[in-house]
A tleap script that builds the chain and sets N, CA, C and O, in Angstrom:
source leaprc.protein.ff14SB
mol = sequence {
  NMET LYS ASN LYS ASP LEU ASP PHE GLU SER
  SER PHE GLN ARG LEU ASN GLU ILE VAL SER
  VAL LEU GLU SER GLY SER ALA SER LEU GLU
  GLN SER LEU GLN LEU PHE GLU GLU GLY MET
  LYS LEU ILE GLU PHE SER ARG LYS GLN LEU
  ALA ASP ALA GLU GLU ARG VAL ARG THR LEU
  ILE LYS THR GLU ASP GLY PHE ARG GLU GLU
  PRO GLY VAL CLYS
}
set mol.1.N position { -15.975 20.533 13.519 }
set mol.1.CA position { -17.393 20.534 12.835 }
set mol.1.C position { -18.221 20.075 13.943 }
set mol.1.O position { -17.687 19.391 14.817 }
set mol.2.N position { -19.569 20.392 14.021 }
set mol.2.CA position { -20.280 21.028 14.775 }
set mol.2.C position { -21.435 19.500 15.136 }
set mol.2.O position { -22.070 19.015 14.200 }
set mol.3.N position { -21.510 19.119 16.060 }
set mol.3.CA position { -22.321 17.742 16.184 }
set mol.3.C position { -23.552 17.966 15.349 }
set mol.3.O position { -23.598 17.015 14.568 }
set mol.4.N position { -24.602 18.794 15.134 }
set mol.4.CA position { -25.555 19.150 14.406 }
set mol.4.C position { -25.351 19.291 13.247 }
set mol.4.O position { -26.357 19.620 12.619 }
set mol.5.N position { -24.373 19.171 12.627 }
set mol.5.CA position { -23.921 18.998 10.925 }
set mol.5.C position { -23.399 17.771 10.948 }
set mol.5.O position { -23.150 17.415 9.796 }
set mol.6.N position { -23.061 16.783 11.923 }
set mol.6.CA position { -22.563 15.630 11.542 }
set mol.6.C position { -23.493 14.655 11.590 }
set mol.6.O position { -24.426 14.537 12.385 }
set mol.7.N position { -23.047 13.674 10.309 }
set mol.7.CA position { -23.569 12.109 10.268 }
set mol.7.C position { -22.683 11.495 9.675 }
set mol.7.O position { -21.743 11.928 9.008 }
set mol.8.N position { -23.082 10.125 10.000 }
set mol.8.CA position { -22.154 8.868 9.783 }
set mol.8.C position { -21.187 8.936 8.728 }
set mol.8.O position { -20.212 8.185 8.764 }
set mol.9.N position { -21.378 9.912 7.609 }
set mol.9.CA position { -20.737 9.690 6.576 }
set mol.9.C position { -19.430 10.809 6.768 }
set mol.9.O position { -18.241 10.681 6.477 }
set mol.10.N position { -20.075 11.793 7.297 }
set mol.10.CA position { -19.018 12.988 7.505 }
set mol.10.C position { -17.820 12.844 8.491 }
set mol.10.O position { -16.694 13.329 8.604 }
set mol.11.N position { -18.712 11.816 9.244 }
set mol.11.CA position { -17.670 11.645 10.795 }
set mol.11.C position { -16.946 10.295 10.199 }
set mol.11.O position { -16.039 9.954 10.959 }
set mol.12.N position { -17.056 9.581 9.265 }
set mol.12.CA position { -15.968 8.684 8.913 }
set mol.12.C position { -14.862 9.167 7.976 }
set mol.12.O position { -13.770 8.602 8.038 }
set mol.13.N position { -15.078 10.272 7.023 }
set mol.13.CA position { -14.424 11.221 6.354 }
set mol.13.C position { -13.619 11.948 7.354 }
set mol.13.O position { -12.467 12.222 7.020 }
set mol.14.N position { -14.008 12.293 8.474 }
set mol.14.CA position { -13.246 13.328 9.183 }
set mol.14.C position { -12.356 12.389 9.967 }
set mol.14.O position { -11.365 12.927 10.462 }
set mol.15.N position { -12.516 11.058 10.186 }
set mol.15.CA position { -11.770 10.120 10.782 }
set mol.15.C position { -10.534 9.909 10.208 }
set mol.15.O position { -9.416 10.190 10.641 }
set mol.16.N position { -10.877 9.374 9.171 }
set mol.16.CA position { -9.770 9.405 7.866 }
set mol.16.C position { -8.931 10.232 7.843 }
set mol.16.O position { -7.776 9.831 7.695 }
set mol.17.N position { -9.140 11.494 7.959 }
set mol.17.CA position { -8.065 12.635 7.704 }
set mol.17.C position { -7.333 12.523 8.710 }
set mol.17.O position { -6.155 12.183 8.597 }
set mol.18.N position { -8.022 12.844 10.125 }
set mol.18.CA position { -7.171 12.607 11.410 }
set mol.18.C position { -6.098 11.719 11.089 }
set mol.18.O position { -4.918 12.053 10.978 }
set mol.19.N position { -6.631 10.419 10.926 }
set mol.19.CA position { -5.693 9.059 10.566 }
set mol.19.C position { -4.581 9.754 9.850 }
set mol.19.O position { -3.557 9.787 10.532 }
set mol.20.N position { -4.487 10.272 8.776 }
set mol.20.CA position { -4.266 10.681 7.601 }
set mol.20.C position { -2.480 11.547 8.609 }
set mol.20.O position { -1.287 11.254 8.697 }
set mol.21.N position { -3.404 12.647 9.129 }
set mol.21.CA position { -2.294 13.685 9.520 }
set mol.21.C position { -1.484 12.876 10.973 }
set mol.21.O position { -0.275 13.032 11.138 }
set mol.22.N position { -2.254 12.096 11.870 }
set mol.22.CA position { -1.328 11.333 12.627 }
set mol.22.C position { -0.409 10.489 12.240 }
set mol.22.O position { 0.639 10.507 12.886 }
set mol.23.N position { -0.512 9.678 11.280 }
set mol.23.CA position { 0.109 8.592 10.770 }
set mol.23.C position { 1.391 9.595 9.960 }
set mol.23.O position { 2.552 9.275 10.214 }
set mol.24.N position { 1.217 10.465 9.262 }
set mol.24.CA position { 2.386 11.568 8.533 }
set mol.24.C position { 3.278 12.008 9.755 }
set mol.24.O position { 4.496 11.969 9.581 }
set mol.25.N position { 2.830 12.388 10.875 }
set mol.25.CA position { 3.681 12.659 12.077 }
set mol.25.C position { 3.981 14.231 11.572 }
set mol.25.O position { 4.974 14.862 11.933 }
set mol.26.N position { 3.259 14.592 10.945 }
set mol.26.CA position { 3.586 16.669 10.480 }
set mol.26.C position { 2.902 17.379 11.955 }
set mol.26.O position { 3.324 18.484 12.295 }
set mol.27.N position { 1.774 16.644 12.844 }
set mol.27.CA position { 1.153 17.617 13.712 }
set mol.27.C position { 2.229 17.573 14.983 }
set mol.27.O position { 2.795 16.492 15.151 }
set mol.28.N position { 2.486 18.430 15.698 }
set mol.28.CA position { 2.833 18.685 17.089 }
set mol.28.C position { 2.716 18.006 17.870 }
set mol.28.O position { 1.813 17.264 17.485 }
set mol.29.N position { 3.058 17.666 18.899 }
set mol.29.CA position { 2.470 16.816 19.906 }
set mol.29.C position { 1.101 17.704 20.504 }
set mol.29.O position { 0.243 16.879 20.817 }
set mol.30.N position { 0.801 18.594 20.666 }
set mol.30.CA position { -0.383 19.205 21.281 }
set mol.30.C position { -1.573 19.029 20.049 }
set mol.30.O position { -2.718 18.673 20.327 }
set mol.31.N position { -1.200 19.281 18.877 }
set mol.31.CA position { -2.092 19.321 17.684 }
set mol.31.C position { -2.837 17.721 17.820 }
set mol.31.O position { -4.047 17.496 17.780 }
set mol.32.N position { -1.525 16.530 18.019 }
set mol.32.CA position { -1.841 15.381 17.644 }
set mol.32.C position { -2.835 14.882 19.008 }
set mol.32.O position { -3.662 13.975 18.911 }
set mol.33.N position { -2.610 15.568 20.124 }
set mol.33.CA position { -3.546 15.209 21.075 }
set mol.33.C position { -5.043 15.539 21.075 }
set mol.33.O position { -5.975 14.795 21.381 }
set mol.34.N position { -5.074 16.791 20.674 }
set mol.34.CA position { -6.091 17.484 20.078 }
set mol.34.C position { -6.877 16.672 18.896 }
set mol.34.O position { -8.101 16.563 18.959 }
set mol.35.N position { -6.121 16.097 17.801 }
set mol.35.CA position { -6.612 15.274 17.038 }
set mol.35.C position { -7.355 14.053 17.702 }
set mol.35.O position { -8.574 13.891 17.755 }
set mol.36.N position { -6.194 13.079 18.285 }
set mol.36.CA position { -6.967 12.286 19.021 }
set mol.36.C position { -8.025 12.167 19.693 }
set mol.36.O position { -8.843 11.251 19.608 }
set mol.37.N position { -8.062 13.357 20.593 }
set mol.37.CA position { -9.261 13.476 21.401 }
set mol.37.C position { -10.575 13.686 20.207 }
set mol.37.O position { -11.580 12.992 20.360 }
set mol.38.N position { -10.529 14.358 19.402 }
set mol.38.CA position { -11.573 14.646 18.650 }
set mol.38.C position { -11.837 13.323 17.543 }
set mol.38.O position { -12.987 13.110 17.158 }
set mol.39.N position { -10.904 12.619 17.155 }
set mol.39.CA position { -10.964 11.514 16.905 }
set mol.39.C position { -11.679 10.412 17.676 }
set mol.39.O position { -12.409 9.621 17.079 }
set mol.40.N position { -11.480 10.345 19.013 }
set mol.40.CA position { -12.269 9.283 20.101 }
set mol.40.C position { -13.758 9.549 20.134 }
set mol.40.O position { -14.615 8.683 20.311 }
set mol.41.N position { -14.019 11.096 19.908 }
set mol.41.CA position { -15.575 11.796 20.265 }
set mol.41.C position { -16.153 11.306 18.601 }
set mol.41.O position { -17.321 10.942 18.736 }
set mol.42.N position { -15.834 11.220 17.531 }
set mol.42.CA position { -15.923 10.774 16.608 }
set mol.42.C position { -16.340 9.317 16.415 }
set mol.42.O position { -17.308 8.918 15.767 }
set mol.43.N position { -15.476 8.615 17.064 }
set mol.43.CA position { -15.887 7.048 17.235 }
set mol.43.C position { -16.769 6.450 17.960 }
set mol.43.O position { -17.374 5.382 17.873 }
set mol.44.N position { -16.737 7.600 18.938 }
set mol.44.CA position { -18.283 7.300 19.698 }
set mol.44.C position { -19.589 7.513 19.323 }
set mol.44.O position { -20.466 6.712 19.645 }
set mol.45.N position { -19.852 8.647 18.584 }
set mol.45.CA position { -20.680 9.380 17.490 }
set mol.45.C position { -20.811 7.782 16.708 }
set mol.45.O position { -21.763 7.014 16.847 }
set mol.46.N position { -19.688 7.567 15.942 }
set mol.46.CA position { -19.891 6.511 14.942 }
set mol.46.C position { -20.424 5.595 15.457 }
set mol.46.O position { -21.426 5.156 14.893 }
set mol.47.N position { -20.031 5.047 16.542 }
set mol.47.CA position { -20.553 3.773 17.343 }
set mol.47.C position { -22.112 3.816 17.665 }
set mol.47.O position { -22.879 2.864 17.520 }
set mol.48.N position { -22.514 5.333 18.219 }
set mol.48.CA position { -23.718 5.272 18.203 }
set mol.48.C position { -24.774 5.408 17.310 }
set mol.48.O position { -25.933 5.083 17.569 }
set mol.49.N position { -24.366 5.909 16.205 }
set mol.49.CA position { -25.397 5.537 14.919 }
set mol.49.C position { -25.075 4.521 14.293 }
set mol.49.O position { -25.733 4.374 13.263 }
set mol.50.N position { -24.256 3.679 14.510 }
set mol.50.CA position { -24.217 1.987 13.996 }
set mol.50.C position { -24.994 1.517 14.956 }
set mol.50.O position { -25.768 0.723 14.423 }
set mol.51.N position { -25.181 1.583 16.005 }
set mol.51.CA position { -26.063 0.942 17.194 }
set mol.51.C position { -27.642 0.982 17.195 }
set mol.51.O position { -28.461 0.117 17.506 }
set mol.52.N position { -27.834 2.602 16.629 }
set mol.52.CA position { -29.322 2.799 16.428 }
set mol.52.C position { -29.640 1.976 15.022 }
set mol.52.O position { -30.633 1.262 14.884 }
set mol.53.N position { -28.749 2.168 14.120 }
set mol.53.CA position { -28.995 1.478 12.831 }
set mol.53.C position { -29.530 -0.007 12.853 }
set mol.53.O position { -30.555 -0.439 12.327 }
set mol.54.N position { -28.492 -0.743 13.662 }
set mol.54.CA position { -28.678 -1.965 13.854 }
set mol.54.C position { -30.014 -2.381 14.478 }
set mol.54.O position { -30.733 -3.279 14.041 }
set mol.55.N position { -30.304 -1.482 15.747 }
set mol.55.CA position { -31.854 -1.291 16.686 }
set mol.55.C position { -32.666 -1.300 15.580 }
set mol.55.O position { -33.512 -2.194 15.546 }
set mol.56.N position { -32.612 -0.475 14.607 }
set mol.56.CA position { -33.660 -0.391 13.636 }
set mol.56.C position { -33.989 -1.714 12.588 }
set mol.56.O position { -35.052 -1.873 11.988 }
set mol.57.N position { -32.876 -2.557 12.532 }
set mol.57.CA position { -32.809 -3.348 11.505 }
set mol.57.C position { -33.592 -4.213 11.940 }
set mol.57.O position { -34.583 -4.641 11.348 }
set mol.58.N position { -32.969 -4.722 13.645 }
set mol.58.CA position { -33.567 -5.832 13.993 }
set mol.58.C position { -35.159 -5.694 14.644 }
set mol.58.O position { -35.771 -6.596 15.215 }
set mol.59.N position { -35.569 -4.499 14.421 }
set mol.59.CA position { -37.039 -4.220 14.685 }
set mol.59.C position { -37.947 -4.575 13.283 }
set mol.59.O position { -39.169 -4.549 13.430 }
set mol.60.N position { -37.519 -4.837 12.205 }
set mol.60.CA position { -38.307 -5.063 10.930 }
set mol.60.C position { -38.615 -6.446 10.890 }
set mol.60.O position { -37.944 -7.417 11.241 }
set mol.61.N position { -40.184 -6.331 10.215 }
set mol.61.CA position { -40.766 -7.492 10.602 }
set mol.61.C position { -41.323 -8.170 9.399 }
set mol.61.O position { -42.199 -7.509 8.841 }
set mol.62.N position { -41.103 -9.065 8.976 }
set mol.62.CA position { -41.527 -9.680 7.720 }
set mol.62.C position { -43.236 -9.991 7.270 }
set mol.62.O position { -43.874 -10.722 8.028 }
set mol.63.N position { -43.716 -9.594 6.415 }
set mol.63.CA position { -44.970 -9.660 5.823 }
set mol.63.C position { -45.155 -10.021 5.068 }
set mol.63.O position { -44.190 -10.482 4.458 }
set mol.64.N position { -46.651 -10.152 4.368 }
set mol.64.CA position { -46.311 -10.751 2.967 }
set mol.64.C position { -46.372 -9.949 2.429 }
set mol.64.O position { -46.176 -10.428 1.312 }
set mol.65.N position { -46.553 -8.604 2.242 }
set mol.65.CA position { -45.910 -7.641 1.382 }
set mol.65.C position { -44.537 -6.777 1.618 }
set mol.65.O position { -44.382 -5.596 1.308 }
set mol.66.N position { -43.600 -7.618 2.222 }
set mol.66.CA position { -42.724 -7.331 2.506 }
set mol.66.C position { -42.226 -6.791 3.838 }
set mol.66.O position { -42.693 -7.566 4.673 }
set mol.67.N position { -41.572 -5.930 4.412 }
set mol.67.CA position { -41.335 -5.427 5.923 }
set mol.67.C position { -42.051 -4.297 6.352 }
set mol.67.O position { -42.435 -3.340 5.680 }
set mol.68.N position { -42.203 -4.552 7.708 }
set mol.68.CA position { -42.537 -3.413 8.440 }
set mol.68.C position { -41.756 -3.237 9.568 }
set mol.68.O position { -41.088 -4.083 10.162 }
set mol.69.N position { -41.897 -2.096 9.803 }
set mol.69.CA position { -40.943 -1.476 11.182 }
set mol.69.C position { -42.033 -1.736 12.556 }
set mol.69.O position { -43.254 -1.663 12.420 }
set mol.70.N position { -41.535 -1.966 13.531 }
set mol.70.CA position { -42.375 -2.253 14.526 }
set mol.70.C position { -42.626 -0.990 15.350 }
set mol.70.O position { -41.625 -0.408 15.768 }
set mol.71.N position { -43.941 -0.445 15.665 }
set mol.71.CA position { -44.087 0.881 16.298 }
set mol.71.C position { -43.515 1.151 17.424 }
set mol.71.O position { -43.526 0.362 18.369 }
set mol.72.N position { -42.932 2.339 17.449 }
set mol.72.CA position { -42.690 2.995 18.295 }
set mol.72.C position { -40.663 3.238 18.136 }
set mol.72.O position { -39.881 3.751 18.935 }
set mol.73.N position { -40.498 2.817 17.216 }
set mol.73.CA position { -38.857 2.495 17.015 }
set mol.73.C position { -38.800 3.905 15.778 }
set mol.73.O position { -39.520 4.209 14.827 }
set mol.74.N position { -37.460 4.552 16.437 }
set mol.74.CA position { -36.986 5.839 15.426 }
set mol.74.C position { -37.337 5.729 14.092 }
set mol.74.O position { -37.030 6.618 13.298 }
savepdb mol mol.pdb
quit
């Protein structure tokens, strides 16, 4: 899966697939290592996505009409 095609949900789905394969014990040692490496990259990507989302939520400001986002935030 290419990074440009990746979003949080697809990353999470792929991580679940990797865990299933690794838990089944059906992969060779080399395949397991490759899957583990891919999984670690997906975890890092997901952590960044969650941190970015958390930052956006923290910048929301309560107003009379609801909430607004601080200027300059993604």
